[in-house]
C-alpha atoms as a printed R data frame, in Angstrom:
    type eleno elety resid chain resno      x       y      z
1   ATOM     1    CA   ARG     A     1 99.133 123.744 86.821
2   ATOM     2    CA   PRO     A     2 97.950 120.124 86.517
3   ATOM     3    CA   PRO     A     3 95.186 119.499 83.980
4   ATOM     4    CA   VAL     A     4 91.632 119.424 85.284
5   ATOM     5    CA   PRO     A     5 90.028 115.984 84.850
6   ATOM     6    CA   ALA     A     6 87.326 115.663 82.192
7   ATOM     7    CA   VAL     A     7 83.739 116.232 83.293
8   ATOM     8    CA   ASP     A     8 81.518 113.228 83.970
9   ATOM     9    CA   PHE     A     9 78.327 114.211 82.130
10  ATOM    10    CA   THR     A    10 76.334 111.389 83.737
11  ATOM    11    CA   ASN     A    11 76.563 113.358 86.994
12  ATOM    12    CA   THR     A    12 74.390 116.426 86.306
13  ATOM    13    CA   GLN     A    13 75.546 118.312 89.404
14  ATOM    14    CA   GLU     A    14 79.134 117.961 88.233
15  ATOM    15    CA   ALA     A    15 78.309 118.606 84.584
16  ATOM    16    CA   TYR     A    16 76.582 121.935 85.244
17  ATOM    17    CA   ARG     A    17 78.744 123.296 88.061
18  ATOM    18    CA   SER     A    18 80.606 125.502 85.567
19  ATOM    19    CA   ARG     A    19 77.368 127.265 84.584
20  ATOM    20    CA   ARG     A    20 76.059 130.250 86.449
21  ATOM    21    CA   SER     A    21 72.443 130.141 87.649
22  ATOM    22    CA   TRP     A    22 71.299 132.836 85.196
23  ATOM    23    CA   GLU     A    23 72.861 130.855 82.330
24  ATOM    24    CA   LEU     A    24 70.903 127.750 83.296
25  ATOM    25    CA   VAL     A    25 67.680 129.766 83.440
26  ATOM    26    CA   ARG     A    26 68.447 131.359 80.054
27  ATOM    27    CA   ASN     A    27 69.288 127.970 78.538
28  ATOM    28    CA   LEU     A    28 66.056 126.432 79.779
29  ATOM    29    CA   LEU     A    29 64.053 129.396 78.473
30  ATOM    30    CA   VAL     A    30 65.720 129.341 75.044
31  ATOM    31    CA   LEU     A    31 65.326 125.592 74.625
32  ATOM    32    CA   ARG     A    32 61.658 125.734 75.679
33  ATOM    33    CA   LEU     A    33 61.006 128.566 73.213
34  ATOM    34    CA   CYS     A    34 62.781 126.632 70.443
35  ATOM    35    CA   ALA     A    35 60.530 123.640 71.157
36  ATOM    36    CA   SER     A    36 57.284 125.616 70.886
37  ATOM    37    CA   PRO     A    37 55.443 124.795 67.641
38  ATOM    38    CA   VAL     A    38 53.452 128.038 67.854
39  ATOM    39    CA   LEU     A    39 56.573 130.180 68.210
40  ATOM    40    CA   LEU     A    40 58.391 128.265 65.507
41  ATOM    41    CA   ALA     A    41 55.508 128.715 63.091
42  ATOM    42    CA   HIS     A    42 55.382 132.482 63.675
43  ATOM    43    CA   HIS     A    43 58.997 133.355 64.491
44  ATOM    44    CA   GLU     A    44 59.485 135.735 61.555
45  ATOM    45    CA   GLN     A    45 56.419 137.788 62.465
46  ATOM    46    CA   LEU     A    46 57.443 137.810 66.140
47  ATOM    47    CA   PHE     A    47 60.936 139.025 65.241
48  ATOM    48    CA   GLN     A    48 59.484 141.805 63.076
49  ATOM    49    CA   VAL     A    49 57.171 142.943 65.875
50  ATOM    50    CA   ALA     A    50 59.997 142.809 68.419
51  ATOM    51    CA   ARG     A    51 62.253 144.879 66.129
52  ATOM    52    CA   LYS     A    52 59.524 147.502 65.735
53  ATOM    53    CA   LEU     A    53 58.738 147.649 69.460
54  ATOM    54    CA   LEU     A    54 62.321 147.562 70.728
55  ATOM    55    CA   GLY     A    55 64.220 149.143 67.862
56  ATOM    56    CA   GLN     A    56 67.098 147.417 66.082
57  ATOM    57    CA   ARG     A    57 69.676 148.121 68.801
58  ATOM    58    CA   MET     A    58 67.610 146.736 71.698
59  ATOM    59    CA   PHE     A    59 66.406 143.820 69.567
60  ATOM    60    CA   GLU     A    60 70.017 142.843 68.818
61  ATOM    61    CA   ARG     A    61 70.894 143.165 72.493
62  ATOM    62    CA   LEU     A    62 67.965 140.932 73.456
63  ATOM    63    CA   MET     A    63 69.032 138.334 70.874
64  ATOM    64    CA   LYS     A    64 72.616 138.362 72.175
65  ATOM    65    CA   MET     A    65 71.364 137.879 75.725
66  ATOM    66    CA   THR     A    66 69.091 134.977 74.764
67  ATOM    67    CA   PHE     A    67 69.371 132.908 71.584
68  ATOM    68    CA   TYR     A    68 72.751 134.137 70.389
69  ATOM    69    CA   GLY     A    69 74.148 133.899 73.915
70  ATOM    70    CA   HIS     A    70 72.928 130.326 74.201
71  ATOM    71    CA   PHE     A    71 74.103 129.014 70.828
72  ATOM    72    CA   VAL     A    72 77.166 131.177 70.032
73  ATOM    73    CA   ALA     A    73 80.385 131.508 72.039
74  ATOM    74    CA   GLY     A    74 81.250 134.936 70.648
75  ATOM    75    CA   GLU     A    75 81.791 137.106 67.625
76  ATOM    76    CA   ASP     A    76 85.552 136.651 67.225
77  ATOM    77    CA   GLN     A    77 88.588 134.917 68.730
78  ATOM    78    CA   GLU     A    78 89.141 137.618 71.312
79  ATOM    79    CA   SER     A    79 85.567 137.582 72.620
80  ATOM    80    CA   ILE     A    80 85.507 133.801 73.177
81  ATOM    81    CA   ARG     A    81 88.749 133.573 75.164
82  ATOM    82    CA   PRO     A    82 87.151 134.280 78.582
83  ATOM    83    CA   LEU     A    83 84.546 131.558 77.986
84  ATOM    84    CA   ILE     A    84 87.222 129.083 76.923
85  ATOM    85    CA   ARG     A    85 89.286 129.867 80.048
86  ATOM    86    CA   HIS     A    86 86.199 129.567 82.262
87  ATOM    87    CA   ASN     A    87 85.212 126.205 80.775
88  ATOM    88    CA   LYS     A    88 88.772 124.855 80.923
89  ATOM    89    CA   ALA     A    89 88.912 125.667 84.643
90  ATOM    90    CA   PHE     A    90 85.985 123.280 85.132
91  ATOM    91    CA   GLY     A    91 87.358 120.566 82.831
92  ATOM    92    CA   VAL     A    92 84.973 121.356 79.985
93  ATOM    93    CA   GLY     A    93 86.500 121.205 76.523
94  ATOM    94    CA   PHE     A    94 85.206 122.928 73.439
95  ATOM    95    CA   ILE     A    95 84.834 122.540 69.703
96  ATOM    96    CA   LEU     A    96 84.886 125.698 67.634
97  ATOM    97    CA   ASP     A    97 82.924 125.982 64.427
98  ATOM    98    CA   TYR     A    98 82.746 128.956 62.115
99  ATOM    99    CA   GLY     A    99 79.210 129.926 61.201
100 ATOM   100    CA   VAL     A   100 77.937 132.513 58.782
101 ATOM   101    CA   GLU     A   101 74.303 133.500 58.642
102 ATOM   102    CA   GLU     A   102 72.416 135.568 56.145
103 ATOM   103    CA   ASP     A   103 68.911 136.990 56.325
104 ATOM   104    CA   LEU     A   104 67.099 135.661 53.264
105 ATOM   105    CA   SER     A   105 63.483 135.619 52.273
106 ATOM   106    CA   PRO     A   106 61.967 132.126 51.986
107 ATOM   107    CA   GLU     A   107 62.019 132.513 48.191
108 ATOM   108    CA   GLU     A   108 65.709 133.485 48.118
109 ATOM   109    CA   ALA     A   109 66.592 130.622 50.452
110 ATOM   110    CA   GLU     A   110 64.736 128.113 48.300
111 ATOM   111    CA   ARG     A   111 66.375 129.436 45.119
112 ATOM   112    CA   LYS     A   112 69.862 129.226 46.680
113 ATOM   113    CA   GLU     A   113 69.133 125.749 47.988
114 ATOM   114    CA   MET     A   114 68.115 124.576 44.515
115 ATOM   115    CA   GLU     A   115 71.290 126.052 43.004
């Protein structure tokens, strides 16, 4: 099969044609929430409340559907393959980066940063 030409990102209709409508709505929501000074200032408390109200399992599911789903392609090589195939079909390339996160208290994070 001939290669799909690269996407022209100056043409927004072309650039976003590979995204489903619900993904665009989710992306807009996540980016707006990330830009909210009030939410940013109180995110830890909001996460704690959400965990208590929803339970750990539902909280994790909500995070995967929103923030994690927006910023992370998948949990392992196997889970990202469908997304890579989908993007390639629309001429969108990808750059993979390995990320590891750890839940630390502000004090622990500061101590590790100083080390």
